[in-house]
Kinemage of the C-alpha trace (Angstrom):
@kinemage 1
@onewidth
@group {chain A} dominant
@subgroup {mainchain}
@vectorlist {calphas} color= white
{ca met a 1} P 12.719 9.057 24.032
{ca leu a 2} L 9.055 8.657 23.180
{ca ala a 3} L 7.338 5.328 22.545
{ca ile a 4} L 3.653 4.553 22.102
{ca gly a 5} L 2.620 0.991 22.866
{ca ile a 6} L -0.404 -0.591 21.188
{ca arg a 7} L -1.893 -3.893 22.308
{ca tyr a 8} L -4.386 -5.584 19.979
{ca leu a 9} L -6.807 -7.068 22.497
{ca his a 10} L -8.040 -9.837 20.189
{ca gly a 11} L -4.627 -10.624 18.722
{ca val a 12} L -6.033 -9.634 15.333
{ca ala a 13} L -5.623 -6.411 13.345
{ca val a 14} L -8.571 -5.318 11.194
{ca gly a 15} L -8.075 -2.495 8.744
{ca ser a 16} L -7.234 -1.844 5.115
{ca his a 17} L -5.939 1.016 3.019
{ca gly a 18} L -6.692 1.399 -0.662
{ca glu a 19} L -8.362 -1.984 -1.014
{ca his a 20} L -10.890 -3.553 1.334
{ca gly a 21} L -9.669 -7.079 0.762
{ca arg a 22} L -6.066 -6.481 1.892
{ca val a 23} L -5.043 -5.821 5.442
{ca glu a 24} L -2.651 -2.996 6.268
{ca trp a 25} L 0.385 -4.210 8.182
{ca pro a 26} L 2.394 -2.953 9.932
{ca pro a 27} L -0.041 -0.243 11.035
{ca his a 28} L 0.855 3.014 9.343
{ca pro a 29} L 1.825 5.810 11.763
{ca ala a 30} L -0.863 7.950 10.147
{ca arg a 31} L -3.526 5.426 11.151
{ca val a 32} L -2.411 5.606 14.782
{ca phe a 33} L -2.340 9.400 14.625
{ca met a 34} L -5.873 9.528 13.224
{ca ala a 35} L -7.072 7.205 15.995
{ca met a 36} L -5.651 9.670 18.525
{ca val a 37} L -7.284 12.619 16.742
{ca ala a 38} L -10.642 10.820 16.767
{ca ala a 39} L -10.334 10.121 20.502
{ca his a 40} L -9.395 13.771 21.056
{ca tyr a 41} L -12.565 15.094 19.438
{ca gln a 42} L -14.869 12.418 20.845
{ca thr a 43} L -13.882 13.287 24.412
{ca gly a 44} L -14.167 17.060 24.473
{ca ala a 45} L -11.215 18.326 22.405
{ca asp a 46} L -9.020 19.306 25.334
{ca val a 47} L -6.656 22.203 24.524
{ca ser a 48} L -3.582 20.502 25.979
{ca glu a 49} L -4.280 17.357 23.934
{ca arg a 50} L -4.496 19.413 20.748
{ca ala a 51} L -1.173 21.053 21.544
{ca ala a 52} L 0.362 17.617 22.116
{ca leu a 53} L -0.984 16.369 18.763
{ca arg a 54} L 0.480 19.371 16.971
{ca trp a 55} L 3.836 18.674 18.620
{ca leu a 56} L 3.592 14.991 17.649
{ca glu a 57} L 2.899 15.684 13.965
{ca glu a 58} L 6.050 17.794 13.696
{ca leu a 59} L 8.329 14.963 14.861
{ca pro a 60} L 10.360 12.928 12.344
{ca glu a 61} L 8.813 9.671 11.160
{ca pro a 62} L 8.843 7.048 13.928
{ca glu a 63} L 10.354 3.611 13.901
{ca ile a 64} L 7.744 0.847 13.886
{ca his a 65} L 8.213 -2.272 15.991
{ca ala a 66} L 5.683 -4.894 14.953
{ca pro a 67} L 5.319 -8.682 15.063
{ca asp a 68} L 4.928 -10.911 12.034
{ca ala a 69} L 1.372 -11.255 10.800
{ca glu a 70} L -0.513 -13.639 8.549
{ca pro a 71} L -3.579 -12.441 6.619
{ca cys a 72} L -6.788 -14.272 7.435
{ca arg a 73} L -9.094 -15.528 4.726
{ca val a 74} L -11.362 -12.711 3.577
{ca val a 75} L -15.056 -13.606 3.702
{ca thr a 76} L -17.786 -11.471 2.191
{ca gln a 77} L -20.354 -10.625 4.847
{ca phe a 78} L -23.785 -9.056 4.423
{ca val a 79} L -24.320 -6.437 7.100
{ca pro a 80} L -26.834 -3.624 7.770
{ca val a 81} L -25.314 -0.323 6.668
{ca asn a 82} L -26.200 3.328 7.101
{ca asp a 83} L -24.633 4.648 3.912
{ca lys a 84} L -27.447 3.870 1.488
{ca ala a 85} L -30.535 6.038 1.191
{ca gly a 86} L -34.024 4.835 0.310
{ca pro a 87} L -36.514 2.324 1.662
{ca ser a 88} L -35.196 -0.906 3.135
{ca lys a 89} L -36.152 -4.363 1.932
{ca ala a 90} L -34.428 -6.779 4.307
{ca leu a 91} L -36.203 -7.782 7.521
{ca met a 92} L -34.116 -7.673 10.691
{ca his a 93} L -34.806 -10.717 12.828
{ca ser a 94} L -34.416 -8.930 16.153
{ca leu a 95} L -36.753 -6.020 15.444
{ca pro a 96} L -39.936 -5.589 13.393
{ca ile a 97} L -38.168 -3.128 11.057
{ca thr a 98} L -36.237 -3.491 7.870
{ca arg a 99} L -32.712 -2.413 6.877
{ca asp a 100} L -30.679 -3.136 3.788
{ca arg a 101} L -27.809 -5.558 4.054
{ca gln a 102} L -24.883 -4.918 1.771
{ca pro a 103} L -21.804 -7.068 0.995
{ca arg a 104} L -18.733 -5.959 2.923
{ca met a 105} L -15.223 -7.412 3.262
{ca phe a 106} L -13.164 -6.925 6.420
{ca ala a 107} L -9.460 -7.610 5.971
{ca arg a 108} L -7.841 -9.178 9.041
{ca ala a 109} L -4.386 -10.332 10.023
{ca ser a 110} L -3.528 -12.759 12.789
{ca leu a 111} L -0.597 -11.449 14.827
{ca ala a 112} L 2.304 -13.477 16.175
{ca ser a 113} L 2.316 -11.122 19.169
{ca asp a 114} L -0.341 -8.686 20.299
{ca thr a 115} L 1.966 -5.689 20.890
{ca val a 116} L 3.121 -2.971 18.490
{ca ala a 117} L 5.192 0.130 19.274
{ca leu a 118} L 5.913 3.435 17.545
{ca his a 119} L 9.298 4.740 18.645
{ca trp a 120} L 10.849 8.204 18.357
{ca pro a 121} L 14.381 7.663 19.768
{ca asn a 122} L 15.346 11.358 19.872
{ca ala a 123} L 12.019 12.910 20.929
{ca glu a 124} L 11.840 14.520 24.364
{ca pro a 125} L 8.297 15.666 25.191
{ca thr a 126} L 7.748 18.262 27.884
{ca pro a 127} L 6.017 17.094 31.080
{ca glu a 128} L 2.829 18.797 29.886
{ca ala a 129} L 2.960 17.092 26.468
{ca arg a 130} L 3.753 13.719 28.030
{ca gln a 131} L 0.816 14.066 30.415
{ca ala a 132} L -1.531 15.041 27.586
{ca leu a 133} L -0.331 12.156 25.374
{ca thr a 134} L -0.749 9.725 28.263
{ca ala a 135} L -4.337 10.852 28.749
{ca leu a 136} L -5.023 10.751 25.029
{ca cys a 137} L -3.600 7.252 24.564
{ca gly a 138} L -5.832 6.057 27.393
{ca lys a 139} L -8.876 7.200 25.409
{ca val a 140} L -8.066 5.314 22.187
{ca thr a 141} L -10.123 2.137 21.904
{ca arg a 142} L -9.509 1.087 18.303
{ca val a 143} L -6.954 1.410 15.511
{ca gly a 144} L -8.555 0.708 12.163
{ca his a 145} L -11.945 -0.989 12.025
{ca ser a 146} L -14.310 -0.761 14.977
{ca thr a 147} L -13.631 -4.449 15.738
{ca ser a 148} L -9.874 -3.830 15.921
{ca leu a 149} L -9.914 -3.093 19.648
{ca val a 150} L -6.691 -1.877 21.241
{ca gln a 151} L -5.154 -0.572 24.412
{ca met a 152} L -2.651 2.294 24.027
{ca trp a 153} L -0.140 3.787 26.430
{ca leu a 154} L 3.168 5.633 26.591
{ca ala a 155} L 5.793 2.919 26.885
{ca asp a 156} L 9.058 3.082 28.792
{ca ala a 157} L 10.779 0.609 26.467
{ca val a 158} L 10.262 -1.202 23.172
{ca pro a 159} L 10.038 -5.030 23.106
{ca ala a 160} L 13.272 -6.325 21.624
{ca glu a 161} L 11.711 -9.350 19.910
{ca leu a 162} L 9.571 -7.297 17.516
{ca gln a 163} L 10.480 -6.689 13.889
{ca arg a 164} L 11.864 -3.177 13.416
{ca trp a 165} L 10.920 -0.929 10.490
{ca ile a 166} L 12.944 2.232 9.912
{ca val a 167} L 12.758 5.168 7.520
{ca asp a 168} L 15.355 4.857 4.766
{ca glu a 169} L 14.337 6.563 1.561
{ca lys a 170} L 17.320 5.267 -0.451
{ca arg a 171} L 16.699 1.619 0.428
{ca ser a 172} L 12.961 1.716 1.131
{ca thr a 173} L 10.813 -1.205 0.048
{ca his a 174} L 7.439 0.015 1.338
{ca leu a 175} L 5.569 3.315 1.483
{ca leu a 176} L 3.688 3.899 4.724
{ca arg a 177} L 1.431 6.844 5.500
{ca val a 178} L 2.824 9.235 8.100
{ca pro a 179} L 1.615 12.504 9.661
{ca lys a 180} L 3.458 15.687 8.774
{ca ala a 181} L 3.387 19.227 10.136
{ca gly a 182} L -0.076 20.642 9.395
{ca thr a 183} L -1.827 17.264 9.273
{ca leu a 184} L -4.185 18.106 12.152
{ca ala a 185} L -5.253 21.357 10.504
{ca glu a 186} L -5.803 19.529 7.198
{ca leu a 187} L -7.943 16.881 8.907
{ca asp a 188} L -10.013 19.644 10.470
{ca arg a 189} L -10.459 21.333 7.096
{ca val a 190} L -11.513 18.166 5.283
{ca phe a 191} L -13.842 17.000 8.037
{ca asn a 192} L -15.310 20.523 8.308
{ca gly a 193} L -16.875 19.682 11.654
{ca glu a 194} L -17.671 23.199 12.869
{ca ala a 195} L -19.491 24.163 9.665
{ca ile a 196} L -21.419 20.898 9.627
{ca ala a 197} L -22.453 21.350 13.273
{ca arg a 198} L -23.547 24.952 12.614
{ca tyr a 199} L -25.520 23.894 9.537
{ca cys a 200} L -27.215 21.099 11.480
{ca asp a 201} L -28.180 23.486 14.293
{ca leu a 202} L -29.737 25.921 11.832
{ca lys a 203} L -31.467 23.088 9.975
{ca val a 204} L -32.928 21.691 13.206
{ca ala a 205} L -34.126 25.155 14.222
{ca glu a 206} L -35.714 25.604 10.793
{ca asp a 207} L -37.428 22.205 10.932
{ca glu a 208} L -38.744 22.893 14.422
{ca ala a 209} L -40.049 26.295 13.349
{ca glu a 210} L -41.772 24.742 10.319
{ca ser a 211} L -43.361 22.092 12.547
{ca val a 212} L -44.653 24.768 14.890
{ca ala a 213} L -45.934 26.810 11.928
{ca glu a 214} L -47.679 23.745 10.494
{ca ala a 215} L -49.328 22.962 13.866
{ca ala a 216} L -50.404 26.611 14.263
{ca ala a 217} L -51.889 26.631 10.755
{ca lys a 218} L -53.887 23.490 11.550
{ca ala a 219} L -55.127 25.026 14.788
{ca his a 220} L -56.233 28.140 12.909
{ca ala a 221} L -58.060 26.018 10.323
{ca leu a 222} L -59.840 24.065 13.052
{ca ala a 223} L -60.838 27.295 14.777
{ca lys a 224} L -62.382 28.604 11.553
{ca ala a 225} L -64.178 25.359 10.780
{ca gly a 226} L -65.380 24.731 14.323
{ca gly a 227} L -67.321 27.953 14.779
{ca ala a 228} L -64.959 29.490 17.327
{ca thr a 229} L -65.486 33.025 18.504
{ca lys a 230} L -64.102 35.909 16.537
{ca glu a 231} L -61.483 36.577 19.202
{ca ala a 232} L -60.354 32.925 19.209
{ca lys a 233} L -60.053 32.930 15.431
{ca lys a 234} L -58.063 36.164 15.591
{ca asp a 235} L -55.703 34.742 18.221
{ca ala a 236} L -55.206 31.535 16.231
{ca lys a 237} L -54.414 33.539 13.104
{ca met a 238} L -51.888 35.689 14.984
{ca val a 239} L -50.150 32.574 16.330
{ca ala a 240} L -50.110 30.986 12.860
{ca asp a 241} L -48.706 34.149 11.233
{ca ala a 242} L -46.046 34.497 13.931
{ca ala a 243} L -45.037 30.841 13.570
{ca lys a 244} L -44.905 31.198 9.780
{ca ala a 245} L -42.730 34.309 10.086
{ca ser a 246} L -40.463 32.499 12.525
{ca ala a 247} L -40.073 29.560 10.130
{ca lys a 248} L -39.322 31.927 7.268
{ca ala a 249} L -36.710 33.747 9.361
{ca ala a 250} L -35.093 30.433 10.309
{ca gly a 251} L -34.922 29.417 6.660
{ca glu a 252} L -33.438 32.758 5.658
{ca ala a 253} L -30.853 32.500 8.440
{ca arg a 254} L -29.735 29.099 7.155
{ca ala a 255} L -29.685 30.299 3.525
{ca thr a 256} L -27.687 33.380 4.488
{ca ala a 257} L -25.125 31.397 6.453
{ca phe a 258} L -24.893 28.641 3.808
{ca pro a 259} L -25.956 30.034 0.408
{ca ala a 260} L -24.521 26.965 -1.376
{ca gly a 261} L -26.506 24.549 0.757
{ca glu a 262} L -25.090 21.858 3.012
{ca pro a 263} L -21.333 22.379 3.493
{ca pro a 264} L -19.059 19.659 2.059
{ca gln a 265} L -17.636 17.005 4.332
{ca gln a 266} L -15.167 14.302 3.351
{ca arg a 267} L -13.777 11.345 5.191
{ca pro a 268} L -10.411 12.496 6.592
{ca arg a 269} L -7.416 10.934 4.885
{ca ile a 270} L -3.665 11.305 5.188
{ca ser a 271} L -1.820 11.081 1.885
{ca thr a 272} L 1.737 11.840 2.967
{ca tyr a 273} L 4.134 8.893 2.811
{ca ala a 274} L 7.589 7.876 3.950
{ca gly a 275} L 9.765 5.040 2.676
{ca tyr a 276} L 10.301 2.248 5.216
{ca val a 277} L 12.461 -0.844 5.175
{ca lys a 278} L 13.043 -3.660 7.640
{ca ala a 279} L 16.065 -2.814 9.770
{ca glu a 280} L 17.468 -6.314 9.316
{ca glu a 281} L 17.881 -5.607 5.606
{ca thr a 282} L 20.126 -2.592 6.266
{ca ser a 283} L 21.921 -3.574 9.467
{ca glu a 284} L 24.876 -5.270 7.746
{ca pro a 285} L 26.712 -3.513 4.897
{ca ser a 286} L 27.569 -5.734 1.990
{ca val a 287} L 31.222 -6.667 1.622
{ca ala a 288} L 30.627 -8.574 -1.615
{ca ser a 289} L 30.826 -7.047 -5.076
{ca gly a 290} L 27.393 -6.002 -6.227
{ca ser a 291} L 25.545 -5.346 -9.448
{ca val a 292} L 24.220 -1.957 -10.535
{ca phe a 293} L 20.846 -2.949 -9.059
{ca ser a 294} L 20.030 -2.332 -5.426
{ca pro a 295} L 19.674 -5.479 -3.297
{ca his a 296} L 16.721 -3.870 -1.537
{ca leu a 297} L 13.957 -5.227 -3.748
{ca ala a 298} L 10.402 -3.978 -3.518
{ca val a 299} L 8.501 -7.279 -3.281
{ca phe a 300} L 4.837 -7.679 -4.183
{ca thr a 301} L 2.518 -10.619 -3.741
{ca leu a 302} L 0.550 -11.736 -6.783
{ca glu a 303} L -3.015 -13.010 -6.399
{ca arg a 304} L -5.731 -13.870 -8.869
{ca glu a 305} L -8.777 -11.617 -8.892
{ca asp a 306} L -10.490 -12.976 -11.987
{ca gly a 307} L -9.602 -15.291 -14.829
{ca pro a 308} L -9.258 -18.914 -15.866
{ca tyr a 309} L -5.966 -19.683 -14.087
{ca arg a 310} L -5.391 -20.152 -10.381
{ca gln a 311} L -1.759 -19.119 -10.673
{ca leu a 312} L 0.786 -17.799 -13.141
{ca asp a 313} L 4.086 -19.525 -13.892
{ca leu a 314} L 7.468 -18.575 -15.293
{ca ala a 315} L 6.308 -18.992 -18.894
{ca cys a 316} L 4.081 -15.935 -18.311
{ca thr a 317} L 7.051 -13.731 -17.388
{ca leu a 318} L 7.037 -11.479 -20.470
{ca ala a 319} L 3.277 -10.961 -20.465
{ca leu a 320} L 3.366 -10.087 -16.768
{ca thr a 321} L 6.398 -7.810 -16.679
{ca asp a 322} L 5.492 -5.929 -19.870
{ca arg a 323} L 1.987 -5.181 -18.609
{ca trp a 324} L 3.316 -4.232 -15.194
{ca arg a 325} L 5.733 -1.744 -16.734
{ca glu a 326} L 2.926 -0.273 -18.858
{ca ala a 327} L 0.709 0.072 -15.788
{ca leu a 328} L 3.496 1.786 -13.847
{ca ala a 329} L 4.141 4.185 -16.721
{ca ser a 330} L 0.443 5.083 -16.877
{ca gln a 331} L 0.562 6.038 -13.189
{ca ala a 332} L 3.746 8.113 -13.525
{ca asn a 333} L 2.460 11.238 -15.282
{ca asp a 334} L 2.870 13.403 -12.180
{ca leu a 335} L 6.327 12.057 -11.297
{ca ser a 336} L 9.651 13.753 -11.962
{ca pro a 337} L 11.319 13.114 -15.352
{ca glu a 338} L 14.002 11.052 -13.601
{ca ala a 339} L 11.418 8.777 -11.977
{ca gln a 340} L 9.519 8.417 -15.248
{ca gly a 341} L 12.748 7.482 -17.006
{ca leu a 342} L 13.517 4.802 -14.431
{ca ile a 343} L 10.128 3.220 -15.070
{ca thr a 344} L 9.976 3.458 -18.862
{ca gly a 345} L 13.686 3.119 -19.642
{ca his a 346} L 13.530 6.164 -21.917
{ca ala a 347} L 14.656 9.779 -21.624
{ca pro a 348} L 12.061 12.595 -21.913
{ca gly a 349} L 12.780 12.869 -25.658
{ca gly a 350} L 12.092 9.162 -26.183
{ca ala a 351} L 15.676 7.961 -26.586
{ca pro a 352} L 16.635 4.807 -24.638
{ca leu a 353} L 18.506 5.435 -21.415
{ca gln a 354} L 22.218 4.685 -21.475
{ca phe a 355} L 22.281 3.628 -17.839
{ca ala a 356} L 20.443 1.124 -15.652
{ca his a 357} L 16.771 1.618 -14.874
{ca ala a 358} L 13.985 -0.362 -13.197
{ca ala a 359} L 13.936 -4.125 -13.720
{ca phe a 360} L 10.777 -6.202 -13.261
{ca leu a 361} L 11.484 -9.619 -11.785
{ca pro a 362} L 9.396 -12.820 -11.479
{ca leu a 363} L 9.862 -14.406 -8.058
{ca ala a 364} L 9.178 -18.057 -8.824
{ca phe a 365} L 8.849 -21.039 -6.541
{ca val a 366} L 11.972 -22.958 -7.571
{ca gly a 367} L 14.861 -24.755 -5.929
{ca his a 368} L 12.705 -27.139 -3.865
{ca pro a 369} L 11.869 -30.812 -4.448
{ca his a 370} L 8.207 -29.849 -4.882
{ca ala a 371} L 8.820 -26.624 -6.795
{ca asp a 372} L 6.596 -26.048 -9.816
{ca gly a 373} L 7.703 -22.650 -11.131
{ca arg a 374} L 4.568 -20.776 -10.065
{ca leu a 375} L 4.760 -17.051 -9.301
{ca pro a 376} L 3.608 -16.149 -5.781
{ca gly a 377} L 5.100 -12.697 -6.249
{ca val a 378} L 7.142 -10.269 -8.276
{ca ala a 379} L 9.771 -7.677 -7.437
{ca leu a 380} L 10.928 -4.284 -8.589
{ca ala a 381} L 14.712 -3.755 -8.694
{ca leu a 382} L 15.938 -0.164 -8.921
{ca pro a 383} L 19.523 0.876 -9.709
{ca val a 384} L 21.799 1.940 -6.880
{ca gly a 385} L 22.771 5.567 -6.461
{ca arg a 386} L 19.313 7.028 -6.962
{ca ser a 387} L 18.014 9.557 -4.472
{ca gly a 388} L 15.471 8.581 -1.861
{ca glu a 389} L 12.960 11.017 -3.346
{ca val a 390} L 13.074 9.323 -6.751
{ca arg a 391} L 12.798 5.864 -5.214
{ca ser a 392} L 9.757 7.007 -3.213
{ca glu a 393} L 8.174 8.387 -6.385
{ca val a 394} L 8.524 5.040 -8.147
{ca leu a 395} L 7.102 3.183 -5.153
{ca arg a 396} L 4.199 5.625 -5.046
{ca ala a 397} L 3.359 4.762 -8.653
{ca ala a 398} L 3.659 1.074 -7.753
{ca ala a 399} L 1.178 1.599 -4.912
{ca arg a 400} L -1.315 3.048 -7.386
{ca val a 401} L -0.954 -0.010 -9.610
{ca cys a 402} L -1.665 -2.170 -6.564
{ca lys a 403} L -5.024 -0.425 -6.203
{ca glu a 404} L -5.884 -0.790 -9.891
{ca gly a 405} L -4.670 -4.345 -10.483
{ca leu a 406} L -3.159 -5.834 -13.644
{ca lys a 407} L -5.279 -6.877 -16.604
{ca leu a 408} L -3.370 -9.568 -18.484
{ca gly a 409} L -5.856 -10.387 -21.234
{ca arg a 410} L -6.539 -14.116 -21.484
{ca leu a 411} L -4.471 -14.625 -18.300
{ca gly a 412} L -7.105 -12.751 -16.275
{ca val a 413} L -6.934 -9.941 -13.753
{ca trp a 414} L -4.312 -10.082 -10.998
{ca lys a 415} L -3.771 -8.070 -7.854
{ca leu a 416} L -0.427 -6.840 -6.568
{ca ala a 417} L 0.249 -5.879 -2.962
{ca phe a 418} L 3.355 -4.875 -1.044
{ca ser a 419} L 4.628 -7.942 0.787
{ca thr a 420} L 4.687 -7.069 4.488
{ca met a 421} L 3.346 -10.263 6.028
{ca ala a 422} L 5.390 -13.125 7.357
{ca cys a 423} L 6.462 -15.200 4.340
{ca pro a 424} L 6.424 -18.986 4.782
{ca leu a 425} L 8.391 -19.279 1.517
{ca glu a 426} L 11.898 -18.005 0.963
{ca thr a 427} L 10.692 -17.089 -2.517
{ca leu a 428} L 9.345 -13.727 -1.338
{ca arg a 429} L 12.429 -12.765 0.652
{ca pro a 430} L 14.833 -10.416 -1.188
{ca thr a 431} L 17.889 -12.136 0.293
{ca thr a 432} L 16.908 -15.345 -1.500
{ca trp a 433} L 17.568 -13.609 -4.816
{ca thr a 434} L 20.367 -11.223 -3.842
{ca ala a 435} L 22.439 -13.164 -1.249
{ca his a 436} L 22.773 -9.822 0.563
{ca pro a 437} L 25.014 -9.017 2.402
{ca asp a 438} L 27.501 -11.896 2.143
{ca gly a 439} L 27.043 -12.707 -1.539
{ca ala a 440} L 27.458 -16.065 -3.285
{ca thr a 441} L 29.910 -17.573 -5.748
{ca gln a 442} L 27.548 -19.938 -7.582
{ca trp a 443} L 24.512 -18.646 -9.483
{ca ser a 444} L 22.133 -20.212 -11.970
{ca thr a 445} L 19.416 -18.716 -14.145
{ca val a 446} L 15.733 -19.084 -13.309
{ca thr a 447} L 14.656 -17.376 -16.535
{ca pro a 448} L 16.837 -17.753 -19.649
{ca ile a 449} L 19.398 -15.167 -20.715
{ca ala a 450} L 18.389 -13.463 -23.971
{ca tyr a 451} L 21.290 -13.062 -26.405
{ca asp a 452} L 22.609 -9.566 -27.045
{ca his a 453} L 23.413 -10.630 -30.620
{ca his a 454} L 23.121 -13.745 -32.696
{ca pro a 455} L 26.214 -16.006 -32.388
{ca lys a 456} L 28.075 -16.458 -35.670
{ca ala a 457} L 30.036 -19.607 -34.857
{ca lys a 458} L 29.057 -22.806 -36.667
{ca ala a 459} L 30.760 -25.502 -34.621
{ca lys a 460} L 29.012 -26.369 -31.363
{ca ser a 461} L 32.047 -25.827 -29.142
{ca glu a 462} L 32.751 -22.460 -30.738
{ca tyr a 463} L 29.083 -21.554 -30.501
{ca leu a 464} L 28.989 -22.319 -26.765
{ca ala a 465} L 32.219 -20.396 -26.228
{ca glu a 466} L 30.755 -17.371 -28.011
{ca val a 467} L 27.595 -17.536 -25.901
{ca ala a 468} L 29.673 -17.843 -22.721
{ca ala a 469} L 31.699 -14.787 -23.752
{ca met a 470} L 28.451 -12.924 -24.369
{ca ile a 471} L 27.235 -13.794 -20.869
{ca thr a 472} L 30.590 -12.740 -19.416
{ca ser a 473} L 30.189 -9.352 -21.107
{ca gly a 474} L 26.677 -9.180 -19.654
{ca cys a 475} L 28.106 -9.612 -16.158
{ca lys a 476} L 30.553 -6.771 -16.777
{ca arg a 477} L 27.726 -4.599 -18.091
{ca ile a 478} L 25.874 -4.776 -14.758
{ca gly a 479} L 28.980 -4.159 -12.682
{ca leu a 480} L 29.935 -7.716 -11.711
{ca pro a 481} L 33.421 -9.212 -11.986
{ca his a 482} L 34.138 -11.705 -14.765
{ca pro a 483} L 32.903 -15.157 -13.807
{ca arg a 484} L 35.547 -17.857 -13.547
{ca glu a 485} L 33.353 -20.174 -15.592
{ca val a 486} L 30.101 -19.937 -17.523
{ca ile a 487} L 28.286 -23.209 -18.208
{ca val a 488} L 25.710 -22.853 -20.983
{ca thr a 489} L 22.868 -25.331 -20.544
{ca pro a 490} L 19.337 -25.735 -21.928
{ca val a 491} L 17.936 -26.414 -18.443
{ca ser a 492} L 18.146 -24.530 -15.173
{ca ala a 493} L 20.046 -25.848 -12.188
{ca his a 494} L 17.055 -24.866 -10.023
{ca leu a 495} L 14.308 -27.444 -9.673
{ca gly a 496} L 10.943 -26.197 -10.906
{ca ala a 497} L 12.291 -23.781 -13.532
{ca pro a 498} L 11.199 -24.740 -17.080
{ca pro a 499} L 13.815 -25.429 -19.775
{ca ser a 500} L 14.776 -22.504 -21.952
{ca his a 501} L 12.706 -23.679 -24.939
{ca ala a 502} L 9.520 -23.364 -22.833
{ca phe a 503} L 9.921 -19.589 -22.598
{ca pro a 504} L 8.608 -17.250 -25.313
{ca arg a 505} L 11.388 -15.485 -27.177
{ca leu a 506} L 12.007 -11.772 -27.045
{ca arg a 507} L 11.390 -9.920 -30.271
{ca arg a 508} L 13.580 -7.214 -31.749
{ca lys a 509} L 12.151 -4.059 -33.272
{ca asp a 510} L 12.400 -5.618 -36.743
{ca gly a 511} L 10.259 -8.554 -35.624
{ca ser a 512} L 13.045 -11.129 -35.466
{ca glu a 513} L 13.464 -13.274 -32.369
{ca arg a 514} L 16.330 -13.397 -29.892
{ca arg a 515} L 17.657 -16.771 -28.866
{ca his a 516} L 18.098 -17.490 -25.189
{ca thr a 517} L 19.587 -20.076 -22.868
{ca his a 518} L 19.983 -21.067 -19.267
{ca ala a 519} L 23.417 -20.842 -17.674
{ca ile a 520} L 25.398 -21.492 -14.505
{ca leu a 521} L 27.804 -18.774 -13.362
{ca leu a 522} L 30.795 -19.509 -11.125
{ca phe a 523} L 32.720 -16.595 -9.598
{ca asp a 524} L 36.091 -16.578 -7.831
{ca glu a 525} L 34.693 -14.159 -5.249
{ca ala a 526} L 31.276 -13.807 -3.689
{ca val a 527} L 28.996 -11.415 -5.554
{ca arg a 528} L 25.766 -9.788 -4.422
{ca gly a 529} L 22.657 -9.621 -6.579
{ca pro a 530} L 20.268 -9.134 -8.035
{ca val a 531} L 22.079 -10.763 -10.948
{ca ile a 532} L 20.085 -10.015 -14.099
{ca ile a 533} L 21.905 -10.575 -17.390
{ca gly a 534} L 21.231 -10.212 -21.091
{ca ala a 535} L 18.991 -8.270 -23.431
{ca gly a 536} L 15.847 -9.063 -21.456
{ca arg a 537} L 17.167 -8.150 -18.008
{ca tyr a 538} L 14.676 -5.308 -17.508
{ca arg a 539} L 11.758 -7.566 -18.470
{ca gly a 540} L 12.427 -10.505 -16.171
{ca tyr a 541} L 14.721 -12.608 -18.396
{ca gly a 542} L 18.244 -13.510 -17.334
{ca leu a 543} L 17.286 -13.557 -13.629
{ca cys a 544} L 19.737 -15.634 -11.591
{ca arg a 545} L 19.462 -17.052 -8.128
{ca pro a 546} L 22.198 -18.331 -5.810
{ca met a 547} L 22.541 -22.079 -5.894
{ca gly a 548} L 21.903 -24.035 -2.726
{ca val a 549} L 19.066 -21.812 -1.404
{ca glu a 550} L 15.972 -23.887 -0.697
{ca ser a 551} L 12.477 -22.346 -0.765
């Protein structure tokens, strides 16, 4: 067993990945690995430490044990920076010099507990590797930003009260960066430290030789102008010529070693990912009948970046889900055909898929006395039975959309982010919408069910019976048993959800509109969601939620 303990000395984690305004939590294993690599090189690059790092990168992905965290308010700060060339304009108060101050945002999260652990249950390091890792952990002072101070050590046990994240590609809800075999060599290649150091040495030698040559040339000029003796002038000229030749040789040595100029150097990054999920979401197998959609939803928070509205509500469902699907499709060009089909709902030839694909769900604040139908987040529901590789591909495309944001026209620009923080609302918990693992017998729509076809009955009772039969067929279509009773109603049973007439109607290809309605579904046996019914089920319509769950 191998476990690395990390204590955040300030009780706050500072660090972001992909976007400066969002904190990364739990800490990705790759971030911890890079902190160890940095400590390794900053303290002499011991051979035994390097061997231990190479052994560590070849291990399977670790479990992560981390406390709940709440993001702190992000404040733009103006700080002196070293990454901008040119003369400075801002006066530093402490010194009579000037340096530019640039706006910077530092994402922070307040931790419920200060301890985090990475755990490899089946790893057995040799005594030499354990000793090297112990020494290396003792050298790490930060994980993430320079203000994110930590203490690291090899732990004998993992705190039981921490939230456990495990690798499960088939049920993963989050993609976290992890080191793989060859990561250390790739970091070395990208950083290019040896070439940069060699170039700097040659450049310093060249600059020093040029300075000496310039001083010797001035001395020779002074000797000529000052009426020095012929021998003194001759000696000064010899020194100047020798210094000039030395400077030329130094320049040629640098040009020969680096004909293309300064060697490239990039900030080291790790771009290998693994799919993680909270262990509590997989610990109990479901005994209830389930739909064709996996109960392990990928949940994203939704925040305004720019625009006239502080929040979106359920009436914006179609505009939001359609644009989200388009954004995902635009980021899926390098994915496998199967992953692309899950996102777009179409086969490579353009024909609609004949089986379930990705559904885009609005997670609204409903079912509470103060509920108002706003959307603090959204979720991606993938069909069951897909391989872990395909699921990871889809989540990778979703991560790219999180970096880009969603442009919703007159609704503004909105940011998505994987929901990993502690959620004060049940709204952003998958179990609220899926009743996993026990299931529920009573469900009601949050968004209206779009009709598969237009009812033909004229009498109201017959019309309602036809709609109920249509909804029953919709349940069968997604793999659920027939409901005992379907109650068609113009309003939702969940407080805060708008009536059906407040939702825009779906349009068919011919331009005609589909009618829709709210409904209450009663089953004889408990069923597990997500329950998404009707013609608009992939676009956020027909989303049901168990009754009796309070946000």
